[in-house]
N, C-alpha and C positions, 0 to 999 in steps of 0.2 A: 239327146238323151231319151226323149220321148219315143222316137223311132226304135232305138235300141232296146228300151224296155218292152215295147210292143212285140218285137221280134223274139225276145228271150223269155219273158215272164208268162206263166200260165195265168188263167183268169184270177185265181186267188191272189197271186203276186201283184197283179194289176190293181186289184181291189185295195190291197194293203198299201200300195204306192199312192192311190187316189186318196186314201185316208191321211197319209203323211202330207200330201199336198194340201189337203183341207186344213190340217193343223198349221202349216206354214201360211196359208191364206189368212187364217184367224189371227196369227201373230202379226202379219203385214197390216191387216185391218186395224189392229190394236194400236199400231204405231202410226199408220197414215191417217186415220180418221180425225184425230185431234188436230194434226197439222193441216189437213184439208179444211177443217172447219175454221181454223185461224186464218188460212189463206183467203177463204171466202169472205171473212169479216174485213179483210184488208183491201178488198176490191175497190174501195173508194179512194185509193191513192190518186193524187192529182195528175200524175203522168199516165199518158196513154200507153207508153212503152212499159211502164211498171205493171199496169193492168194486163197487158199482153203476156209479160213474163209470168205473172201470177196465174193466168189462164193456162199457159203451157205446162206449168208445174201441176196444176189440177188434172189436166188431161193425161200427163205422164203417170200420175198416181192412179187414175182410174184404169189406164191401160195396164198397169202392173197387176192390179187386182183382177182385171178381166182375164189376164194371161193365166193366173192361178185357177180361176173358175173354169175357163174353157179347157185347160189341160185336164183338170180333175173330171169334168163331165165326159170328155173323150175316153179317159181311162175307165171310168165307170161303165160307159156304154160298151166298150170293148171287152171289159171283164164279163159283163152280162152275156155277151154274145158267145163267149168261150165257156161259160158255165153250163154243165150238163142240165138238160131239161128236166130230169127227174130228181134233181137235188132240192132238198128242202132248206130254205133259208131260215135262220133263227136270229131274232133281234137280240142285241146285247144291251144291258142297262146302261144309262148314261152315268158317267162319273163326274163329280164336281158340280159346280154351278152351271145353270143353263142360261145363256143370254138370249132370252126370248125375243127381243127386238132384232138381234142379228139372225136368229133362226127364221123369223118371219120374212126378213129381207131376202134371205137366201131361198126360201120356198117361193117367194114371189118372183124372184128372178129365174128360178129353174122351171117353173110351171106357168108359162104365160097364159095357158088356157083357164087356169084357176083365177089368175089376176083379171082376165077379161070377164069371167062370170061374175066375180065380186063387184066389178065396175058397173055391171048391168043392174 
């Protein structure tokens, strides 16, 4: 689907698709994070096999969220490449409540140079 979208959509369409994926990622995080926290708390199960299963579930959840993020990032990059250089971008106001913690995590994940500078 990604390749099909890349072939058919103009830059603006790719940006809109990236926004929709971002919304899907937020919904997935909302569902997965509580479960992942619960799984992490249950890592003290007596069985090694049980701990392995829990670890696999955590890795699958992380991979699912990573898929959203990487796909969104690729679409945003491709949309930027297709955007005319002389076009002026305008910010839109945020609607609803802002999850500052999630926003901070997203920025830190997307901008590793900032993270490295803050660590120094």
